[in-house]
N, C-alpha and C positions, 0 to 999 in steps of 0.2 A: 504494500500500500504506500502511496505517496504520502509522506508525512507532512501534510500541509493543508490549509484551507484554501490556498490560492485557486485551485481548480479541482472541481469534482465533476467527473463525467456525468452528464445528464442526457437522457434520451431526448432527441429532437424529432418532432413529426416531420414527415416529408414536406419540403418547401412547397407552399402553395402560392398562387399569384399575388402580386403586390398591389393589384388594382383596387382591392376591397378596402379603401381607406375609410369607408363610412361605418364599418362595424366596430364602433366604440361605444361601450355601454356607459350610461350616465347614472346618477343616483335615482332617476325616475324609472329605469327599466332594468336595473341589476338585481337579480335575486339576492336577498339578504341585506340589501342596502337600506339606508334610513328613508329613502324616498323623498328627501328634502334636505334642508340646511342642517348642518351639524350643530349641536348645542354649543353655546359659548364655552370656550376653555377657561379654566380657572387661571389665576396668576401665581399660585404657589409654586415653588421650585419643583422641577421634575427632571429626572435622569433615567434614560432608558437603558435596560440591560437585556440583551438578547443572547440566548444560548442555543446550542445545537447538540443533539444526541445522535450518535452513529449506531446503526443496527446492521448486523450482517446482511449481505446482499445489496450493499450500497444504497441503503434506505436511510433517510434522515428525518428527524423531527425537530422542529424549531420552537423555541419557547421565548415569550416576550413578557416583560413586566416593567412597570415604571415605579421608581423609588423617589423619595424626596431628595436624596443625594446619592453619591456613589456608595454602595453598601459596604459593610465591613463584616468580617467573620464568615461563617458558613452560609451559603445561599442554596436554597432548595428549589428545584423546578416545580414543586408541587403547587405553588401559588401562582405560577406563570400561566399565561394563555398559550395554548398549544396550536401550532400550525404544522403543515407538512414540510417538505424541502423548500425553504423560502429564503429570500433575502430581506433584510430589514434596514431601512434608512430613515433619517430624521431631517426634516427641512421645514423652516417657517413655523416651528412649534407644533408640527404634526408628524405622525408616524406613518410610513409607507411600507407595506408588506407586499412583496411580489411572490406569487405561488402559482405554478402551472400556467404561466402566461397571463395571469390576472394580477393587476396592480390595484390594491385597495388602500384607501386613506383612512386613518383613524385620528380622532382628536383625543385629548387626555382631560378628563374632568377633574373637579376639585378633590375627588377621592383617589386620584391617580389611577383611574380605570381607563382602559382603552374603550372608546365609544365608536362603534361602527359608522363609517362614512361611505361615500360613493366609491365605485370601482369601475374599471374598464378593462378590456382585454386586447391583447395582440396575439392571441393563440392562433388566429387564422393565418398568421404569417409563419407559423411553424415553431414559435417559441413556446415549448411545452413545459419547460422546467426552469427553475431559478439557478443562479450561480454560473450560468453561461453567458451572462450579459453584464454590462457596466452602465449604471445610471449616473448622470451628472445633472444637478439642478442649476439652471442658469438664472432664473428669476422666479417670482411667485406664479407666473403663468407659462413658463417655458422650461422643459426638461428634455434631455436626450437619453435614450437607452441604446447603447452600442451593442450590436449583435453581429460580429464578424462571421459566425457560422452561416448566417442567412444572407450576408452581404448587405445589411441595411443598418441605418440609424432610425429608430422610432422617435418621432418628435411628438410630445404630448404636453397637455396643460394641467399642471398640478392643482390649479384652482377649480377649473371646470371638470377635471378628471375625464378628459377625452383625448383621443388621438387626433393630431392635427395634420401630420404629414409623414411621409416616408422619404428618407434620403438614401439613394443607392450608394454603396461604398465603393464598388469597383475595386475591391481589395487586390493588392498585388498577388499574382499567382504563386501558390505554394505547392510543393510536390504532394502527391497522394499519400495519405497516412499522417500528415502533420495536423496536430491540434492547434487551434488559434484562439486566443482570448485576450482581453484587455486587463492589465493589472489594475489600473486606476485611471481616472480622468480628472482633469482640472480645468476650470475656466481661467484662461490667461488672456487678459485684454479682451479683444473681440473674437477670440477663438476658444474652442474646447479641444484639449489635446489629450489623447490617450497613448500610453505606452503599451504596445501590442507584442505579445509573445507568439511564436510559432515553433513547434518542435514535434518530432516523432519519438514517443517514449519507448516504442519497441526497438528501434535501432539506435536511440540516443543521438540522433542527428538533429541539430537545430537549424533554423534559418540563420545564416551566418552574419547577422547584423541587427542592431537595434532598429526598431521601426516605430515611428510616430504617426498616428492618424490625426490630422488637424482639420477640424470642421468649423466653418464660420458660426458664431454663436447666435446670430440674429437673422439668418437667411437659410434657405433650403439648398444653397449651392453645394455641390458634391465636395467631399473632403479631399485634401491632398495628402500625400504620404512622403515622409522624409526618412531616409535610411542612412546608417553609418556603420561600416563594417569594422570599426576599431574595437567594438565590444560585442560579445555574445548577448543575445536577448535573455530576459528572465530576471525581473526584479521590479520593485515599486519605484515611484518617482516622488520628488518633493519640491515644493516651492519655498525659497528662503524669504527673509524679510525684505530683500531688495527686489523680489519678483523674478529672480533667476530660477530656472527650472532645471533640477538635477535628475538625470535619468540613470538608474542603476541597472547595469547589465551583468547579472551574476551567473548567467548560464544555468538558471534554475538550481540554486544552491551549489553550483559548480558541477552538477551531475553531468551535464552535456559536455563540459570540458573534459571531465575525467574519463568518460566512456564513449564519446562520440568521434574519436580519432581526429580532433581538431588540430590543425597544423599551425595556422597563423592567428587564430582568434585568441582573445583573452577575456577575463572577467574584469570589469572596470566600470567607472561612472563617467558620463559625459554631461555637458551643460548646454542649455539653451538660454542665452542672455535675455533679460527682460526686454520686451518690445520686438523680439526677433522670432523667427520660426525655423531657424536652421541651427544645427549643432555648431558649437564654438570650436573651430579647428585648433585653437591653442590650449584647450583644456582637456585633460584626461587624468583620472585618478585610478591608478592600477591597483587592484586588490592585493595581488601578491606582494607588490613592492611596499604597501602600507601595512598589511596584516600578517605577512609571512606565508600566505597561502592563497591560491586561486579559488579555493572552496570557502565561501562565506555564506552564512545565512543572510536573509534580507536585512538591510540596514534599518533600524528602528529609531526614529527621531527621539532625542532626549531633551536637548535645548537647541537653540539656534547654532547650526554648524557642528553639533555633536550627535553621534549615533552609536547605538550598541549593535554589534554583530558578533557572531561566533565563528571564528576562523579555524580551519583544520590545523591541528598540530603538525608542523612539517616533519617532525621526527617519527610520525606514525604513517606507514605506507597506506596508500589508497587501496581498498579491497579489490581483489581481482574480479569478483563477481558483483555485478551491479546491484543485485538484490541485497547484498550485505552493506551497501553504502549507507542506507537509511538507518540501519540498526547500530552502526559504529558509534563509539563514544570517544571521539578524538577531537572534539571542538573545544575551543577556549574563548570565553567571553572577553570582548575587547571594547573599549570606548575609543571611537575614531573621531578625530577632528577633521572635518571635511575640507576646510580651507587650508589648514596647516599641513595636511597629508600625514598625520601622525596617528599612532594607536598605542594605547596603554592597557594593561589588564583591567578587567571590570569584575568586581567581586560578586559572589553569591549566586551566580547563574550557571556555573558548571554542574554537570550531572543531571540536567533537565533536558527534556525534548523541546525543540522548537516546533510548534504545530501551526503557526501562521506567521505572516510577515507584515502585518498591518499596524501602522502607528495610529493609536486612538488617543486623542487629547481632549480632556475635559477640564475646563477652568485653568488652562495653562499647564496641567500635569499630564505627562505621557504615561499610558497604561499598556501593559504587555502581559500575555499569559504564558506561564511555564507549566510543564506537565511532567509528572513522574511516569506516566504510562505511554505517552504518545497517543496519536489519534486513533483510538481503537474502541470497540464496544465496551462499555463499562469503564471508560477512562475518566480522567479528572483533570482539572486545571486550577492553578493558583494565579489569580490576577494581582499583579504587583505594580507599584509606582516605580518609574525609572527616574533616577536623579544622577547627576554627574558623579556622586560619591558612592552609588550603589542602589540596590532595590529596597523598597519598603513594602511589606505585605499589606494587602488590602482586603481581598475576599477570595473564597474558594468555591469552586463549582464541583459537585460530586456527580459522577455519571454523565458528564458532558463537558462542553467547551464553550468559550466565549465567541460569539459571532459579531456582536455590535455593542458598543458602549458610547453613549452620546447624550449631551444635555438637550432636553426638549425645550425647556424654558427656564 
């Protein structure tokens, strides 16, 4: 099993025609919706926690609950609302849950309960499951859902909860057998930019370049694609306080570098300067030069310019068998300074599994999950705060893992 939340294979229905733009359900015709305006949300503080439980057979259950603040101690899914395999996002004081090609909006009342709101579907396009798409909110009335498997960006209105357009991707051709998805998306100036990964997990052959999909944020013009072969794909991206966009190309934890027979590629980070849409030819941060290894877990933001990663101990040989790569315990936690290009040991994280690579920041504090079990049925996770001097324990999830943590209001 791939030891990560970044991508979980989900079955997609056969692609149907894109002409059916009108099939978008509103609150008046969606089964189970409120049929009208949502009740006014309260003003008391609210923080969303979403978790996910893995069951054998690649089945997932998603659990959502709202707390007054980031919880502490043991957290039990028993009081959470249960969904199937879903994605959960927060925007504008509301909660959005995507499941089986249906996006539903929820408000949060004064008792911190989820209140059902309107929903719409894009299932007719072939998007039958969550976690194969990436949604970016541009404004209160405009959002994009990027679906490279279908070759489209779905444009929709979070206020009216209806689909408003389809943008064809015309994604660059990839060899048969490669899986493609977006790690994350960001609104940068007048564009939405996604860092896109492509690779074949059977042969460990990646597309040999970082790829950005760049779509105008306020028109239905088709996106453009920018590639740079200096780094292998596979990793999240970050915006710094200056608006510079850093794209991490880790080769999917270094897996594709280790087993893909790569000759000229490397794992590294590139930069797109604020106000531009091209990679900066003068910037490259080489993982091996900084951390001592080309195998790095995704870089998790701690403070501006500082990230935590776990790099493979160069004194430990890479396993000959690819299946043994994920179970090896050879990584060392390090605090990396992005600008200085330096790394120092980071305490209290060795001996745990990395099960996702997402930076979650609430009220200026970065949260990350560590696991003693790895992403398995019956597993667990400890959610900790990341600080420059080390971690601070916050709360624990038994029987599952963290999917989302965000302030609602």
